[in-house]
KOLBAMI-400026 format. One record per residue (C-alpha): residue in one letter; x negated, y negated, z negated. Coordinates in nm, 2 decimals. Each point is the difference from the previous one (the first is absolute). Layout:
N
+-----+--------+--------+--------+
| res |     px |     py |     pz |
+-----+--------+--------+--------+
|   a |      X |      Y |      Z |
...
+-----+--------+--------+--------+
This chain:
287
+-----+--------+--------+--------+
| res |     px |     py |     pz |
+-----+--------+--------+--------+
|   l |  -3.69 | -17.96 |  -9.73 |
|   l |   0.06 |   0.37 |   0.04 |
|   n |  -0.34 |   0.11 |  -0.15 |
|   v |  -0.07 |   0.21 |   0.31 |
|   a |  -0.38 |   0.04 |   0.05 |
|   p |  -0.15 |   0.06 |   0.34 |
|   e |  -0.14 |   0.33 |  -0.11 |
|   q |   0.34 |   0.13 |  -0.09 |
|   i |   0.11 |  -0.03 |   0.37 |
|   k |   0.00 |   0.35 |   0.16 |
|   n |   0.22 |  -0.07 |   0.30 |
|   h |   0.20 |  -0.29 |   0.15 |
|   a |   0.31 |   0.09 |  -0.20 |
|   d |  -0.19 |  -0.09 |  -0.32 |
|   i |  -0.08 |  -0.36 |   0.12 |
|   p |   0.21 |  -0.28 |  -0.17 |
|   f |   0.18 |  -0.22 |   0.25 |
|   l |   0.01 |  -0.37 |  -0.03 |
|   p |   0.36 |  -0.14 |  -0.01 |
|   i |   0.05 |  -0.23 |   0.29 |
|   g |   0.10 |  -0.29 |  -0.22 |
|   f |  -0.36 |  -0.05 |  -0.10 |
|   f |  -0.06 |  -0.16 |   0.34 |
|   k |   0.22 |  -0.29 |  -0.13 |
|   s |  -0.16 |  -0.05 |  -0.34 |
|   h |  -0.37 |   0.09 |   0.06 |
|   s |  -0.27 |  -0.04 |   0.27 |
|   i |  -0.06 |   0.36 |   0.12 |
|   l |  -0.34 |  -0.02 |   0.14 |
|   a |  -0.32 |   0.20 |  -0.07 |
|   p |  -0.28 |  -0.18 |  -0.20 |
|   n |  -0.26 |  -0.19 |   0.20 |
|   t |   0.21 |  -0.02 |   0.31 |
|   t |   0.16 |  -0.30 |   0.18 |
|   a |   0.31 |   0.00 |   0.21 |
|   e |  -0.01 |  -0.05 |   0.38 |
|   l |   0.38 |   0.00 |   0.02 |
|   k |   0.29 |  -0.07 |  -0.23 |
|   f |   0.34 |   0.16 |   0.05 |
|   l |   0.31 |  -0.13 |  -0.18 |
|   s |   0.33 |   0.18 |  -0.03 |
|   s |   0.33 |  -0.14 |   0.11 |
|   g |   0.20 |  -0.22 |  -0.25 |
|   t |   0.11 |  -0.35 |  -0.07 |
|   t |  -0.23 |  -0.28 |  -0.09 |
|   t |   0.11 |   0.03 |  -0.36 |
|   s |  -0.03 |   0.38 |  -0.04 |
|   t |  -0.31 |   0.18 |  -0.10 |
|   r |  -0.15 |   0.17 |   0.30 |
|   s |  -0.24 |   0.29 |   0.03 |
|   t |  -0.35 |  -0.09 |   0.12 |
|   h |  -0.24 |   0.25 |   0.17 |
|   y |  -0.36 |  -0.11 |   0.03 |
|   v |  -0.16 |   0.17 |   0.29 |
|   a |  -0.39 |   0.02 |  -0.03 |
|   d |  -0.07 |   0.17 |   0.33 |
|   a |   0.21 |  -0.13 |   0.30 |
|   d |  -0.17 |   0.24 |   0.23 |
|   l |   0.10 |   0.30 |  -0.21 |
|   y |   0.35 |  -0.11 |   0.01 |
|   r |   0.00 |  -0.05 |   0.37 |
|   s |  -0.15 |   0.35 |   0.05 |
|   a |   0.25 |   0.16 |  -0.21 |
|   l |   0.28 |  -0.18 |   0.17 |
|   l |  -0.11 |   0.08 |   0.36 |
|   t |  -0.09 |   0.36 |  -0.08 |
|   g |   0.33 |   0.06 |  -0.16 |
|   f |   0.18 |  -0.16 |   0.28 |
|   r |  -0.18 |   0.20 |   0.27 |
|   r |   0.09 |   0.33 |  -0.17 |
|   v |   0.37 |  -0.07 |   0.07 |
|   y |   0.03 |  -0.24 |   0.29 |
|   g |  -0.33 |   0.02 |   0.19 |
|   n |  -0.22 |  -0.29 |   0.09 |
|   p |   0.14 |  -0.34 |  -0.09 |
|   s |  -0.14 |  -0.14 |   0.32 |
|   e |   0.28 |   0.19 |   0.18 |
|   w |   0.27 |  -0.20 |  -0.17 |
|   s |   0.17 |  -0.34 |   0.02 |
|   f |   0.09 |  -0.08 |  -0.36 |
|   l |   0.32 |  -0.23 |  -0.05 |
|   a |   0.06 |  -0.08 |  -0.36 |
|   l |   0.34 |  -0.11 |  -0.15 |
|   l |  -0.11 |  -0.09 |  -0.35 |
|   p |   0.16 |  -0.33 |  -0.09 |
|   s |  -0.03 |   0.02 |  -0.38 |
|   y |  -0.36 |   0.12 |   0.01 |
|   l |  -0.12 |  -0.28 |   0.24 |
|   e |   0.07 |  -0.24 |  -0.29 |
|   n |  -0.27 |   0.18 |  -0.20 |
|   s |  -0.34 |  -0.09 |   0.11 |
|   h |  -0.16 |   0.28 |  -0.20 |
|   s |   0.24 |   0.27 |   0.11 |
|   s |  -0.17 |   0.34 |   0.04 |
|   l |   0.26 |   0.10 |   0.27 |
|   i |  -0.07 |  -0.31 |   0.21 |
|   h |  -0.38 |   0.07 |  -0.03 |
|   m |   0.07 |   0.37 |   0.10 |
|   v |   0.18 |  -0.10 |   0.32 |
|   n |  -0.26 |  -0.27 |   0.08 |
|   v |  -0.27 |   0.26 |  -0.01 |
|   l |   0.20 |   0.23 |   0.24 |
|   m |   0.05 |  -0.30 |   0.23 |
|   e |  -0.37 |  -0.07 |   0.00 |
|   e |  -0.06 |   0.36 |   0.11 |
|   s |   0.21 |  -0.05 |   0.31 |
|   p |  -0.10 |  -0.34 |   0.15 |
|   e |   0.11 |   0.08 |   0.36 |
|   k |   0.37 |   0.06 |  -0.10 |
|   p |   0.27 |  -0.26 |  -0.09 |
|   h |   0.06 |  -0.05 |  -0.38 |
|   g |   0.20 |  -0.22 |  -0.21 |
|   f |   0.15 |  -0.08 |  -0.34 |
|   f |   0.36 |  -0.10 |  -0.01 |
|   m |   0.18 |  -0.19 |  -0.27 |
|   n |   0.34 |  -0.16 |   0.12 |
|   n |  -0.09 |   0.00 |   0.37 |
|   t |   0.16 |   0.34 |   0.06 |
|   a |   0.11 |  -0.10 |   0.36 |
|   e |  -0.37 |  -0.02 |   0.08 |
|   l |  -0.05 |   0.34 |  -0.15 |
|   a |   0.28 |   0.15 |   0.22 |
|   a |  -0.15 |  -0.16 |   0.31 |
|   q |  -0.35 |   0.14 |  -0.09 |
|   l |   0.16 |   0.35 |  -0.04 |
|   d |   0.15 |  -0.04 |   0.35 |
|   i |  -0.33 |  -0.11 |   0.15 |
|   n |  -0.19 |   0.29 |  -0.16 |
|   a |   0.27 |   0.25 |   0.12 |
|   a |  -0.02 |  -0.14 |   0.36 |
|   h |  -0.38 |   0.05 |   0.00 |
|   h |   0.02 |   0.34 |  -0.18 |
|   t |  -0.22 |  -0.14 |  -0.29 |
|   k |  -0.01 |   0.24 |  -0.30 |
|   t |   0.16 |  -0.20 |  -0.28 |
|   m |   0.03 |   0.02 |  -0.37 |
|   l |   0.26 |  -0.21 |  -0.17 |
|   i |  -0.08 |  -0.03 |  -0.37 |
|   g |   0.27 |  -0.16 |  -0.21 |
|   v |   0.13 |  -0.06 |  -0.35 |
|   s |   0.32 |   0.20 |  -0.03 |
|   y |   0.25 |  -0.29 |  -0.04 |
|   a |  -0.15 |  -0.18 |   0.30 |
|   l |   0.02 |   0.30 |   0.22 |
|   l |   0.37 |   0.04 |  -0.09 |
|   d |   0.06 |  -0.36 |   0.09 |
|   f |  -0.19 |   0.03 |   0.32 |
|   a |   0.18 |   0.31 |   0.10 |
|   e |   0.34 |  -0.18 |  -0.05 |
|   e |  -0.10 |  -0.32 |   0.18 |
|   f |  -0.19 |   0.17 |   0.29 |
|   p |   0.13 |   0.36 |   0.05 |
|   r |  -0.18 |   0.19 |   0.27 |
|   k |   0.06 |   0.33 |   0.17 |
|   s |  -0.38 |   0.08 |   0.02 |
|   g |  -0.24 |  -0.11 |  -0.26 |
|   p |  -0.38 |  -0.01 |  -0.06 |
|   d |  -0.21 |   0.32 |  -0.03 |
|   v |  -0.01 |  -0.03 |  -0.38 |
|   v |   0.22 |  -0.20 |  -0.24 |
|   m |  -0.16 |   0.01 |  -0.35 |
|   e |   0.18 |  -0.13 |  -0.30 |
|   t |  -0.16 |  -0.12 |  -0.32 |
|   g |   0.06 |  -0.25 |  -0.28 |
|   g |   0.35 |   0.09 |  -0.11 |
|   m |   0.30 |  -0.24 |  -0.01 |
|   k |  -0.18 |  -0.26 |  -0.22 |
|   g |   0.34 |  -0.09 |  -0.15 |
|   r |   0.12 |  -0.14 |   0.34 |
|   r |   0.25 |   0.28 |   0.08 |
|   k |   0.18 |   0.29 |  -0.18 |
|   e |  -0.24 |   0.28 |  -0.07 |
|   l |   0.07 |   0.30 |   0.21 |
|   v |  -0.12 |   0.37 |  -0.01 |
|   r |  -0.28 |   0.06 |   0.24 |
|   s |   0.22 |   0.23 |   0.22 |
|   e |   0.26 |  -0.28 |   0.04 |
|   l |  -0.26 |  -0.27 |   0.07 |
|   h |  -0.16 |   0.22 |   0.26 |
|   y |   0.33 |   0.09 |   0.17 |
|   i |   0.09 |  -0.38 |   0.04 |
|   i |  -0.34 |  -0.09 |   0.13 |
|   k |  -0.02 |   0.29 |   0.24 |
|   a |   0.35 |  -0.08 |   0.14 |
|   g |  -0.08 |  -0.38 |   0.03 |
|   l |  -0.35 |   0.02 |   0.15 |
|   g |   0.04 |   0.32 |   0.22 |
|   v |  -0.26 |   0.21 |  -0.16 |
|   q |   0.00 |   0.37 |  -0.09 |
|   a |  -0.17 |  -0.03 |  -0.33 |
|   v |  -0.10 |  -0.28 |  -0.25 |
|   h |  -0.35 |   0.03 |  -0.14 |
|   s |  -0.09 |  -0.12 |  -0.36 |
|   e |  -0.31 |  -0.14 |  -0.15 |
|   y |  -0.07 |   0.03 |  -0.38 |
|   g |  -0.25 |  -0.22 |  -0.15 |
|   m |  -0.04 |  -0.27 |  -0.26 |
|   t |  -0.22 |  -0.28 |  -0.12 |
|   e |  -0.16 |   0.23 |  -0.25 |
|   l |  -0.11 |   0.27 |   0.25 |
|   l |  -0.25 |  -0.05 |   0.29 |
|   s |   0.13 |   0.31 |   0.19 |
|   q |   0.34 |   0.06 |   0.16 |
|   a |   0.23 |   0.30 |   0.06 |
|   y |   0.21 |   0.04 |   0.30 |
|   a |   0.33 |   0.18 |   0.08 |
|   p |   0.06 |   0.05 |   0.37 |
|   s |   0.35 |   0.13 |  -0.08 |
|   d |   0.24 |   0.11 |  -0.28 |
|   g |  -0.18 |  -0.21 |  -0.26 |
|   l |  -0.26 |   0.28 |  -0.07 |
|   f |  -0.33 |  -0.18 |  -0.05 |
|   t |  -0.34 |   0.15 |   0.06 |
|   t |  -0.33 |  -0.14 |  -0.14 |
|   p |  -0.36 |  -0.02 |   0.13 |
|   p |  -0.24 |   0.25 |  -0.17 |
|   w |  -0.13 |  -0.25 |  -0.25 |
|   m |   0.35 |  -0.07 |  -0.13 |
|   k |   0.20 |   0.24 |  -0.22 |
|   v |   0.35 |  -0.03 |  -0.15 |
|   m |   0.09 |   0.15 |  -0.33 |
|   i |   0.34 |   0.01 |  -0.16 |
|   r |   0.01 |  -0.07 |  -0.38 |
|   d |   0.27 |   0.10 |  -0.25 |
|   v |   0.20 |  -0.31 |  -0.07 |
|   r |   0.02 |   0.10 |  -0.37 |
|   d |  -0.37 |   0.08 |  -0.04 |
|   p |  -0.23 |  -0.19 |   0.23 |
|   r |  -0.29 |   0.23 |  -0.06 |
|   s |   0.19 |   0.31 |   0.12 |
|   w |   0.07 |   0.09 |   0.37 |
|   v |   0.31 |   0.14 |   0.17 |
|   p |  -0.01 |   0.26 |   0.28 |
|   p |   0.09 |  -0.06 |   0.36 |
|   g |   0.37 |  -0.05 |   0.06 |
|   k |   0.05 |  -0.18 |  -0.33 |
|   t |   0.05 |  -0.37 |  -0.04 |
|   g |  -0.23 |  -0.21 |  -0.22 |
|   g |  -0.22 |  -0.31 |  -0.01 |
|   v |  -0.25 |  -0.04 |   0.29 |
|   n |  -0.37 |  -0.01 |  -0.09 |
|   i |  -0.25 |  -0.06 |   0.27 |
|   i |  -0.37 |   0.07 |   0.04 |
|   d |  -0.15 |  -0.24 |   0.25 |
|   l |  -0.37 |   0.04 |   0.04 |
|   a |  -0.01 |  -0.32 |   0.22 |
|   n |   0.06 |  -0.19 |  -0.33 |
|   l |  -0.37 |   0.06 |  -0.07 |
|   h |  -0.07 |  -0.33 |  -0.18 |
|   s |   0.34 |  -0.05 |  -0.18 |
|   c |   0.17 |   0.32 |  -0.11 |
|   s |   0.07 |   0.32 |   0.20 |
|   f |   0.25 |   0.15 |  -0.24 |
|   i |   0.34 |  -0.20 |   0.00 |
|   e |   0.32 |   0.07 |  -0.18 |
|   t |   0.27 |  -0.17 |   0.20 |
|   s |   0.35 |  -0.10 |  -0.08 |
|   d |   0.14 |   0.21 |   0.28 |
|   l |   0.21 |   0.32 |  -0.02 |
|   g |  -0.07 |   0.27 |   0.25 |
|   r |  -0.03 |   0.37 |   0.08 |
|   l |  -0.29 |   0.21 |   0.13 |
|   h |   0.04 |   0.28 |   0.25 |
|   d |  -0.19 |   0.33 |   0.03 |
|   d |  -0.18 |  -0.12 |   0.31 |
|   g |  -0.14 |  -0.31 |  -0.18 |
|   s |   0.24 |  -0.24 |   0.15 |
|   f |   0.21 |  -0.22 |  -0.23 |
|   e |   0.31 |  -0.22 |   0.00 |
|   i |   0.09 |  -0.31 |  -0.18 |
|   l |   0.33 |   0.00 |  -0.18 |
|   g |   0.02 |  -0.34 |  -0.17 |
|   r |  -0.15 |  -0.19 |  -0.30 |
|   f |   0.02 |   0.02 |  -0.37 |
|   d |   0.29 |  -0.21 |  -0.13 |
|   h |  -0.24 |  -0.25 |  -0.17 |
|   a |  -0.21 |  -0.05 |   0.31 |
|   e |   0.05 |  -0.33 |   0.19 |
|   i |   0.11 |   0.00 |   0.36 |
|   r |  -0.31 |  -0.05 |   0.22 |
|   g |  -0.15 |   0.14 |   0.31 |
|   c |  -0.08 |   0.34 |   0.14 |
|   n |   0.33 |   0.13 |   0.15 |
|   l |   0.16 |   0.14 |  -0.32 |
|   l |   0.36 |   0.10 |   0.04 |
|   a |   0.19 |   0.12 |  -0.31 |
|   f |   0.21 |   0.31 |   0.03 |
+-----+--------+--------+--------+
C-alpha cells in the first residue's frame, strides 16, 4: 500500500509498520504456515476482536520465559496467583496462556486463578506468607483495587503486578494514583506492571515507576502523531510502534494505538491511548 520495496530498506526506521487494527480485519500469518495457537483480544461477543495466529508455540514459550527470567529470575522459584476475572472468560486470552506457561514452569509451588473467590486468594496469600513462599500476584487493575479494598493487608506478596487496565469497570486513574492505592492496600513497596497485548508475543515489564524495559529482540519506537513515517526523539510523546521479532510468522512491526514516551536509556512509559481507540487490555491509563 505504501509502495515500499524491500531493497529500499536501509535500517529499521525505514520499515513500514502494520497498523494494529489489521489483526481484526485480516489473517496475519505467513504463507504456507499453520497456527498452533490462536489468541483473541478482549471484547464483547458482538465486537470485532483481534486474532493472532501463532505458528510456533515453542517459540512463543521460549520468548516468554527468557524475557521473564531477565527481570524476575527462574519461574520455578515463584508461586503465581492470578486475579484476572475478565480474562478468564476468554478461552483464547494471551494473558491467561502466559500465566499458565509460568505456572507450568513451577510445578512444586501453589498456584491459582481467581475470579470472584477473593477470600480464597486472601487465604492463599496468608498461607504463602506463613511458609515464606516467594509469591507473585498478577492482577487486572480494577480487580486489584477491589481486592485491596476488601482484604487490606499490612504485608503483601513479593511482587504485585498490574496489567489489563480498568476494562470500563472503574474510573480510569493515572498510574501513580493507581499504584499508591494498591501499595497502601496490599502492603507492598512497589507495584510492577506488565505491558503486552494479543498482537505481540513478547512482554515488557516495569518493576517500578511505570518505566518498561524490553528483551533484546523487542524494540520500541515513538512515531510522530501527525506523520506516522516520522520519529520523535526521547522525551517526546507520540504513538508507540513496536518491533517484536518473536512475531516471526505474523508481523514483527506493529503500529499500536498507544501513546507513549521513550527515554534515553531505552526504557519507555505508556501515557494512554488515542481517542479513537477502544478500551481494551494492557494497563493503559490516560493522563
